[in-house]
N, C-alpha and C positions, 0 to 999 in steps of 0.2 A: 836358883829361884826361877819359878815358872814364868814364862813370858806372859805379860798381860795383854789381853785382847784390846785392840784399839776401839774406843767408843767415840762416837760423834754425836753432836747435838743435832737432832732432826726436828724441825718444826713441821708438824702434820696438821692437816685440816680434816676433821672427821666428816662423815656424811651429813651430819647436822650442822656443819659449819663451825664447830668449835675448834679453836686453835690450842694446840698442846705441845709444849716443849718437853723433851725427855732425853735422857742419855740412852741411846739405843745402838746396837751393832749395825753396821752398814747394810746387812742383808735382812733386817728386821721386817717381818710381815705382821699385819694386824690379825686378830682372830678371825675377822670376817674374810680376809684374803685367804687364810688357810682353809676355812670352811668351804669357800667358793671353789678352791682348787680341788679339794677332796670330792665335792659334789660333781664337778665337771668330769673328773676322772671316772667316777662311779657310773655316771650317765653314759659316757663313752664305752666303758667296759660292758655295760648291759646292752647297749645298742649293738655292739659287735656280737654278743652272745645270741641275740635274737635276729641276727642278719638285718639290722636296721629297720625292723618292723616296729613302727611307733605304737601300735595298739598292744602288741605283746610286751614291749618295753614298759609302757605305762602300767600295765597289769603287774609286771614283776616288781616295779618300783612302788606300786600302790599309790599312784598319783593319777589325776585326770590327764587325758591326752593333751588338752589345751595347756595344762600346766607344764607338761613335758616340752611342748613346742615353745612356750615362753622361756623356759630354762635353756633350751637349745639356742634360742636367739640371744639370750643374755650372755652365754658362753661362746658364741660364734661357732656353733656346731652345725655344719651343713649336712643334709642328707647325701649319701653317696649313691 
């Protein structure tokens, strides 16, 4: 018989302040956490490809430079 993965009850508070109890694995991430991680990695990758040039990076990502700066601040990405 296959070993059952241990599940724990986690009480989470969403961004909107809603409380929700669920049976979740210990390493569970919300969809927003997953999206944020992917977005952060993609921004870092693009910054490295453009030698940390914000103008070029924003053009490649097709977002405004101010939006790129805001996302870098959100994800704690500092210019090198």
